[in-house]
Steps between C-alpha positions, in 0.01 A plus 500: 500500500261728319434868519712804553389562861594147605836536323570828684409343834744213440791684333780536754258371766284811467788749531441628144135571575599690817765700310244604238246591770762719671580674170129560437463664842811711436365607159155586638660715773722683249212559256280628783775730635615638165173501306682347202481154344746213527517137393615154597651265243510128573721291272479120502799317352472128428782282371562126482721331759749310287377174346232432759138602493534762772462871440681779680262789566612841623295807572636853482294787635574864431307795639516837325397746769404858422785738567432744782464864407791690657410780737576859407598813690450861398807723469569841347802633313692773683674784310821295543326199338488300820195296599326656800174421681381864530399689184764777481257729310249495783552715808496329835191537708562552867254283688402540862241339721160669501352590837224275625154624418256574779158357433214696652192300585160647554350305785141596544 
């Protein structure tokens, strides 16, 4: 076997390659949504298998996705120090529906 791509295709019968592809798609979506960077770390561990010539190879993949920015709401402090949605220093404006405008057309 030679080459990293061939190794990835054969490790765990291709499951490792699929896992990494899924994490890449997840990272791209998060970076696109949040507008912040992220990263994927792939760690290969290789150790001998006892006295034989075989090698045990494991692959660990970790994705560091950008954290979403939490949403905010606007509140005001009341004289009693409670959080309220309406600014207590501003008087309320009574709204009503405006009458429909009549459009005059000059047909000549």
